[in-house]
C-alpha positions in Angstrom: 68.6 80.7 147.2 68.8 84.2 148.7 66.0 85.2 151.1 66.9 88.8 151.8 64.9 91.8 150.6 66.6 94.3 148.3 65.4 97.5 146.9 65.8 98.7 143.3 65.2 102.4 142.5 65.3 103.1 138.8 63.8 100.4 136.7 65.0 101.4 133.2 66.9 99.2 130.8 69.7 98.4 133.3 67.9 98.7 136.6 65.0 96.6 135.3 67.4 93.9 134.1 69.1 93.8 137.5 65.7 93.5 139.3 64.7 90.6 137.1 68.0 88.9 137.7 67.6 89.1 141.4 64.0 87.9 141.3 65.1 84.9 139.3 67.6 84.1 142.1 65.0 84.3 144.8 65.5 87.7 146.2 62.5 89.7 147.4 62.8 92.8 145.2 61.0 96.0 146.1 61.1 98.5 143.3 60.3 102.2 142.6 60.4 104.3 139.5 58.7 107.6 138.6 57.8 106.0 135.2 54.6 104.0 135.9 55.1 101.9 132.7 58.5 100.8 133.9 57.2 100.0 137.3 54.3 98.0 135.9 56.7 96.0 133.7 58.9 95.2 136.8 55.8 94.2 138.8 54.9 91.8 136.0 58.3 90.2 136.4 57.9 89.7 140.1 59.0 93.0 141.7 57.0 94.4 144.5 55.9 98.0 143.8 56.8 100.6 146.4 55.2 104.1 146.6 58.4 106.1 147.2 62.1 105.7 147.8 61.5 106.0 151.6 59.1 103.0 151.3 61.7 101.0 149.5 64.3 101.8 152.2 61.8 100.9 155.0 61.3 97.4 153.5 64.9 96.5 152.8 68.4 96.3 154.3 70.1 97.2 150.9 68.9 99.4 148.1 70.4 99.6 144.6 70.2 102.9 142.7 70.2 102.8 138.9 69.6 106.5 138.0 70.6 108.8 135.2 72.7 111.3 137.1 73.8 112.7 140.5 70.9 115.2 140.7 68.5 112.2 140.5 70.4 110.4 143.2 70.3 113.4 145.4 66.5 113.7 145.0 66.0 110.0 145.7 68.2 110.1 148.7 67.5 113.4 150.3 64.2 114.5 148.8 60.8 114.8 150.7 60.1 111.1 150.4 63.8 110.1 150.0 65.8 107.2 151.5 66.9 109.5 154.3 63.4 109.2 155.8 63.4 105.4 155.8 63.0 104.0 159.3 65.7 101.3 159.1 69.0 101.4 160.9 72.2 100.6 159.0 70.5 100.7 155.6 73.1 100.3 152.9 72.7 102.2 149.6 74.6 100.9 146.5 74.7 103.7 143.9 75.4 102.2 140.5 74.8 105.6 138.8 77.6 107.1 136.7 77.5 110.1 139.0 79.7 113.0 140.0 81.9 111.7 142.9 82.0 114.9 144.9 78.2 115.2 144.8 77.9 111.5 145.8 80.2 112.1 148.8 78.0 115.1 149.9 74.8 112.9 149.6 76.6 110.1 151.6 77.5 112.6 154.3 73.9 113.7 154.7 72.7 110.1 154.8 75.3 109.1 157.4 73.8 111.6 159.8 70.7 109.3 159.8 72.7 106.1 160.1 72.4 105.3 156.3 75.5 103.9 154.7 76.5 104.4 151.0 78.9 103.0 148.5 79.3 103.6 144.8 79.4 100.6 142.5 79.7 101.9 138.9 78.9 99.5 136.2 80.7 98.7 132.9 79.8 95.9 130.4 81.3 96.0 126.9 78.9 93.3 125.6 75.8 95.3 126.7 74.6 96.4 130.1 71.1 94.9 130.2 72.0 91.6 128.6 75.1 91.3 130.9 72.9 92.1 134.0 70.4 89.3 133.1 73.3 86.9 132.8 75.1 88.1 136.0 78.1 89.3 133.9 78.4 92.9 134.9 81.7 94.5 136.1 81.4 96.7 139.2 84.0 99.4 140.0 83.5 100.1 143.7 84.4 102.9 146.0 83.6 101.8 149.6 84.7 101.2 153.1 85.8 97.6 153.5 83.0 96.7 155.9 80.3 98.2 153.5 81.8 96.3 150.6 81.6 93.0 152.6 77.9 93.6 153.3 77.2 94.5 149.6 79.2 91.5 148.2 76.3 89.0 148.0 74.4 91.4 145.8 77.4 92.3 143.6 78.3 88.7 143.1 74.7 87.9 142.1 74.8 90.5 139.4 78.4 90.6 138.2 81.4 88.4 137.5 84.0 91.1 138.3 84.2 93.4 141.3 87.1 95.9 141.5 87.5 97.8 144.8 89.5 100.9 143.7 89.3 103.1 146.9 86.9 104.9 149.3 83.5 106.2 148.4 83.5 108.1 145.1 86.6 106.3 143.7 84.4 103.9 141.7 82.7 106.8 140.0 86.0 108.5 139.3 87.3 105.4 137.6 84.0 104.9 135.8 84.3 108.5 134.4 87.8 107.6 133.2 86.5 104.4 131.7 83.7 106.2 129.8 86.0 108.9 128.6 88.4 106.3 127.3 85.5 104.4 125.7 84.3 107.6 124.0 87.9 108.4 122.8 88.3 104.8 121.5 84.9 104.9 119.7 85.7 108.2 117.9 89.3 107.3 117.0 88.2 103.8 115.7 85.4 105.4 113.6 87.8 108.0 112.2 90.3 105.3 111.2 87.7 102.9 109.8 86.2 105.7 107.7 89.6 106.3 106.1 89.9 102.5 105.6 86.5 102.4 104.0 87.5 105.1 101.6 90.4 102.9 100.5 88.2 99.8 100.0 89.6 97.8 102.9 87.8 94.9 104.6 86.7 96.6 107.8 85.9 93.4 109.6 89.5 92.2 109.0 90.7 95.7 110.0 89.0 95.2 113.4 90.6 91.8 113.7 94.0 93.4 113.1 93.3 95.8 115.9 92.1 93.1 118.2 95.5 91.3 118.1 97.6 94.4 117.7 98.4 97.7 119.4 95.2 99.3 118.3 93.0 97.0 120.3 90.1 98.5 122.3 86.8 97.2 123.6 85.4 97.9 120.1 87.9 95.5 118.5 87.2 92.9 121.2 83.5 93.3 120.9 82.8 94.5 117.3 79.0 94.1 117.9 79.3 97.4 119.7 80.0 99.1 116.3 77.2 97.2 114.6 74.4 97.6 117.1 74.3 101.4 117.0 70.9 101.8 118.5 71.4 99.3 121.4 68.7 100.0 124.1 69.8 101.6 127.3 73.1 103.1 126.1 72.0 106.6 125.3 74.2 109.3 123.8 72.8 111.8 126.3 74.2 109.7 129.2 77.6 109.5 127.6 77.6 113.3 127.0 76.8 113.8 130.7 79.6 111.5 131.8 82.1 113.3 129.5 81.0 116.7 131.0 81.5 115.3 134.5 85.0 114.1 133.6 85.8 117.6 132.1 84.6 119.1 135.4 86.8 116.8 137.4 89.8 117.6 135.3 89.2 121.4 135.6 88.9 121.2 139.4 92.0 119.0 139.6 93.9 121.3 137.2 94.9 118.4 134.9 95.0 118.9 131.1 92.4 116.8 129.3 93.1 117.7 125.7 92.0 114.5 124.0 89.2 113.7 126.5 87.7 117.2 126.2 87.8 117.0 122.4 85.9 113.7 122.5 83.4 115.4 124.8 82.8 118.2 122.3 82.3 115.8 119.5 79.8 113.8 121.5 78.0 117.1 122.3 77.7 117.9 118.6 76.5 114.4 117.8 73.9 114.5 120.6 72.6 117.9 119.3 72.1 116.3 115.9 70.6 113.0 117.1 68.8 113.9 120.4 69.8 112.6 123.8 67.9 109.3 123.5 69.9 108.1 120.5 72.2 105.1 121.0 75.8 106.0 121.9 77.2 104.4 118.8 74.8 106.3 116.6 77.6 108.9 116.6 78.8 106.7 113.7 75.8 107.9 111.7 76.9 111.5 112.2 80.6 110.8 111.4 79.5 108.9 108.2 77.7 112.1 107.1 80.7 114.3 107.9 82.9 111.9 105.9 80.5 111.1 103.1 81.5 107.5 103.6 79.8 104.4 104.9 80.9 101.6 107.3 80.0 98.0 106.4 81.1 95.1 108.5 80.9 91.6 106.9 82.1 88.9 109.3 84.1 86.4 107.4 85.9 83.1 108.1 89.4 83.6 109.5 92.1 83.9 106.8 95.2 84.1 109.0 95.9 80.5 109.9 99.5 79.5 109.9 100.9 76.6 108.0 101.2 73.4 110.0 104.8 72.8 109.1 107.6 74.7 107.4 110.3 72.8 105.5 113.8 74.2 106.1 115.4 75.7 103.0 112.1 76.2 101.3 113.1 79.6 99.8 116.1 82.0 99.7 115.2 85.1 101.6 116.8 88.6 101.2 116.7 91.1 104.0 117.4 94.8 103.5 117.5 96.7 106.7 119.1 94.9 109.6 118.0 97.1 112.6 116.0 95.6 115.5 113.4 94.1 113.3 115.6 92.9 110.4 118.2 91.4 112.6 115.7 89.5 114.6 114.0 88.2 111.4 117.4 87.1 110.1 118.1 85.1 113.2 114.8 83.2 113.1 115.2 82.4 109.4 118.8 81.2 109.9 117.7 79.1 112.9 115.2 77.4 110.6 117.9 76.6 108.0 117.0 79.1 105.3 119.6 80.7 103.1 119.5 84.4 104.0 121.2 87.3 102.1 121.2 90.7 103.7 122.3 94.3 103.3 122.4 97.4 105.5 124.0 100.8 105.1 125.3 100.3 108.7 128.4 98.2 108.2 128.4 97.2 111.9 124.8 95.9 111.7 125.7 93.9 108.5 128.8 92.5 110.1 126.9 91.4 113.2 124.3 89.6 111.2 127.0 88.0 109.0 128.8 86.7 112.1 125.5 84.8 112.9 125.3 83.2 109.5 123.8 85.7 107.1 125.3 86.1 103.6 126.4 89.7 103.5 125.7 91.5 100.2 127.4 94.7 98.9 124.2 96.3 97.7 120.4 96.0 97.5 120.9 94.9 93.9 123.1 91.9 95.0 120.4 90.9 97.5 117.8 91.0 94.7 120.0 89.0 92.4 120.3 86.1 95.0 116.9 86.0 96.7 113.5 84.6 95.8 111.7 86.7 98.4 113.0 90.0 99.7 111.8 91.5 103.0 112.3 95.3 103.4 112.6 96.4 107.1 113.1 100.2 106.6 112.0 103.3 108.5 109.9 105.2 105.8 108.8 105.3 102.2 111.6 107.7 101.1 114.2 105.1 102.2 112.3 102.4 100.5 112.3 104.3 97.2 116.1 104.8 97.4 116.7 101.1 98.1 114.5 100.0 95.3 115.4 102.5 92.6 118.7 104.1 93.6 122.2 103.3 92.3 122.6 99.5 92.7 119.0 99.3 93.8 116.8 96.3 93.8 115.2 97.2 90.5 118.6 97.0 88.8 118.8 93.3 89.4 118.0 90.8 86.6 115.5 88.6 88.5 112.1 88.6 86.9 109.4 87.3 89.2 111.2 88.5 92.3 108.7 89.0 95.2 109.4 92.0 97.5 107.7 92.3 100.9 107.7 95.8 102.2 107.2 95.8 106.0 107.7 99.6 106.3 105.0 101.8 107.9 105.0 103.8 104.7 102.7 106.0 102.7 100.4 103.9 100.5 100.4 106.2 97.5 104.2 105.9 97.3 103.9 102.2 97.7 101.5 101.9 94.9 103.8 103.9 92.7 106.7 101.7 93.6 104.6 98.7 92.7 103.9 100.0 89.2 107.6 100.8 88.6 108.7 97.3 89.8 106.0 95.6 87.6 107.7 97.3 84.6 110.8 95.4 85.6 108.9 92.1 86.0 109.0 92.2 89.8 106.2 92.0 92.3 105.5 94.1 95.5 103.2 93.6 98.5 103.0 95.7 101.6 103.1 93.7 104.9 103.0 96.2 107.8 103.8 94.9 111.3 101.8 95.0 114.5 101.4 92.9 117.6 101.0 93.4 121.3 104.4 92.2 122.2 106.2 94.7 120.0 108.0 93.8 116.8 111.5 92.8 117.8 110.3 91.2 121.0 107.6 89.1 119.2 109.9 87.8 116.4 111.8 85.2 118.4 108.5 84.0 119.8 107.2 83.7 116.1 104.3 85.9 117.2 104.4 88.8 114.8 101.2 90.0 113.1 101.3 91.1 109.4 98.7 93.4 107.8 99.0 92.8 104.1 98.0 94.5 100.8 98.6 93.0 97.4 97.6 90.3 94.9 96.3 87.2 96.7 98.7 84.8 94.9 101.7 87.0 95.9 100.4 87.2 99.5 100.2 83.4 99.6 103.7 83.0 98.2 105.1 85.5 100.8 104.1 83.1 103.6 107.0 80.8 102.6 109.1 83.4 104.5 106.7 85.3 106.7 105.2 82.3 108.5 108.5 81.5 110.0 108.1 84.3 112.5 104.5 85.4 112.5 101.3 84.1 114.2 98.7 86.1 112.2 98.6 87.4 108.6 95.6 89.4 107.5 95.1 90.2 103.8 93.2 93.5 103.8 93.0 94.3 100.1 95.1 95.5 97.2 98.6 97.0 97.3 98.8 99.7 100.0 95.9 98.3 102.0 98.2 96.9 104.7 99.8 100.3 105.2 96.4 102.0 105.5 95.3 99.5 108.1 98.6 99.9 110.0 98.1 103.7 110.1 94.6 103.2 111.4 95.9 100.8 114.0 98.7 103.1 115.2 96.5 106.2 115.2 94.0 104.4 117.5 96.8 103.2 119.7 98.3 106.7 120.0 95.0 108.5 120.6 93.7 106.0 123.2 97.1 105.9 125.0 97.2 109.7 125.5 93.5 109.8 126.5 94.1 107.0 129.1 97.0 108.7 130.7 95.1 112.0 130.9 92.3 110.2 132.7 94.5 108.3 135.0 96.3 111.5 136.0 93.0 113.1 137.0 92.3 110.0 139.0 95.8 110.1 140.6 95.3 113.7 141.6 92.1 112.6 143.4 93.9 109.7 145.2 93.0 106.7 143.1 95.6 104.0 142.5 96.3 104.0 138.7 97.0 100.3 138.4 93.8 99.3 140.1 92.0 101.8 137.9 93.6 100.4 134.7 92.8 96.8 135.8 89.2 97.7 136.1 89.2 99.5 132.8 90.6 96.4 131.1 87.3 94.6 131.9 85.1 97.4 130.7 84.4 99.6 127.7 87.6 101.6 128.4 89.8 98.6 127.6 92.8 99.0 125.3 96.3 97.8 124.4 97.5 100.1 127.3 95.2 98.7 130.0 96.1 95.1 128.8 99.8 95.9 129.1 99.8 97.7 132.4 103.6 97.3 132.9 103.9 100.2 130.5 101.8 102.4 132.8 104.5 103.4 135.3 105.4 106.8 136.9 108.9 106.0 135.6 108.0 104.8 132.1 109.9 102.2 130.3 112.5 103.3 127.8 113.2 101.7 124.4 110.8 99.8 122.3 108.8 101.7 119.7 110.1 105.2 119.3 108.1 108.4 119.8 109.6 109.6 116.5 108.3 106.7 114.6 104.8 107.1 116.0 105.0 110.8 115.1 105.9 109.8 111.5 102.9 107.4 111.4 100.5 110.0 112.7 101.8 112.5 110.2 101.1 110.0 107.4 97.6 109.3 108.8 97.0 113.1 108.9 97.9 113.3 105.2 95.9 110.3 104.1 92.8 111.5 106.1 93.0 114.9 104.4 93.5 113.2 101.0 90.5 110.9 101.7 88.3 113.8 102.8 87.6 112.2 106.2 87.7 114.4 109.4 90.2 113.0 111.8 89.8 115.3 114.8 91.3 113.1 117.6 93.9 111.7 115.3 95.1 115.2 114.3 95.1 116.5 117.8 97.2 113.5 118.9 99.6 114.0 116.0 100.3 117.5 117.2 100.7 116.3 120.8 103.2 113.7 119.6 105.2 116.4 117.8 105.5 118.0 121.2 106.5 114.7 122.9 109.1 114.2 120.2 110.5 117.7 120.7 110.7 117.0 124.4 112.0 113.4 124.5 113.8 113.3 121.2 113.1 111.0 118.2 114.4 107.9 120.1 112.3 108.4 123.2 110.3 105.3 124.1 106.6 105.5 123.3 105.7 105.0 127.0 108.0 108.0 127.9 105.2 110.3 126.8 104.0 109.7 130.4 106.9 111.8 131.6 105.7 114.8 129.6 102.0 114.3 130.5 102.9 114.1 134.2 104.8 117.4 134.0 101.9 119.0 132.3 99.5 117.7 135.0 101.8 118.4 137.9 101.3 115.0 139.4 102.7 111.5 138.8 100.6 108.4 138.1 101.2 107.2 141.6 99.8 110.5 143.0 103.0 112.4 144.0 102.7 116.1 143.4 105.5 117.6 141.3 107.2 120.8 142.5 105.8 123.0 139.8 104.1 126.4 139.6 100.5 125.8 140.4 97.8 126.5 137.8 95.1 129.0 138.4 
């Protein structure tokens, strides 16, 4: 049981919850707020009322600030009755405000002249700030001297389960601004994508589940309640707009481009004008629904992606058309499991390599279709799929009524639906089964850890599992034919948008001396979490080559651009990122690795992620 006195200045939703938590743990809490109703509520919970910030500081060794912005912090610390006038040596101020770091440092410098110490301990909590504070589950992102953090640690440990020390005073607020910018970007991109999905009749809850286990995962996929509880108390859109403006200011002063981050800031500004600053952050969804004339509905359902418990060898004859990275890896797993596999590829070397490992080589797509019960297409785009299905010696030329074709291409759904109708006239069936997964397609297949996003008739989807379950861990049925491809485009668009936004933010932080890996680790426990923060090996000043190609992502973003236009859904961040990816592709080439976009963004910023300045013409 703690016996020390602690001050709490700012007793709103989050500050009040922290005060109540500390009282419940036995701390003597002295509180102050300009709002008398908040102060009275805190007193009723056991907080001792103080008449001014100076009075709080005089009664305590440590004071926590939970205030709306840096101007409020400056007034509380340096004003006429501020903490600077407290008669207590070595007072330690813990500023949890999402403030402007340069202003925080100026306030700290003034306080230091009177022997008052300061650190910043910015807060993030994806599941909800006030509720997490009451449970002691906050995440703190701290900028502090080592000795000051040691002194503050008992308080931080009482209120949170994660404490990330990311650098000196101000560094915590820099990373918090990056976090909130990433969260804003992820919120908008996710909503843009889900509104397109809603237009196409997809199960949006399943769509979020796809993103959670795939490359499109963000804090919103991890905690879908964030999208449902739009008017959650304490999380105001005005505060988010303020943080985005702070981040924009940081980027301007650092001369680092913030294209996606600034676009998100302007969208939140417009939403705040419509809703008012006290609206919940996620009420931006209300505005985006009006812009799109579409509605989001989330209906949690029982999991529908369980794998079969056992797979009998030789349970079906599988055809594979396309033996690149994905197709070759699939063939190897199926052959390992004892299945008969027929394959075809226009690349004779790829076909010969697979045949040397046991695949039955066919001379055409038609021959594969004649031999197989289930065909898997692993092709780059819809145009190629059309040629394989309906060209000379194509699949549709085979005499095999009832043949099931599984198209894993990230294709265009309208083309896929047309293909389905033409195949049905030949007595054949088609489903789309787009691929995602955090490990990456070819890497995940030997581990049998691929995720399929499927559209088609339920009976056909069930039958496809005779082949697909051999190398997948999840299979989500999103709706009718084409639904899997829509969901895949949503997933990839969110992945691309969030990835660019994160690198922009980390480059601002790097320019200001913050370690990018420490920052990304902190973000992964906050509302700025994403596929990229969870796979931090991809965040390197010398980005990894290979893997998913920049050209393929550009193609997927182009398709998402088209489908969003066709659906009548504004896709502002998605469109902006599509155009940026065209530039990445021009710079790196089609086969540049997706992480190599970091090379381009670093050149634009004039700084590397590890903080090294590049020898470039300085920006005005």
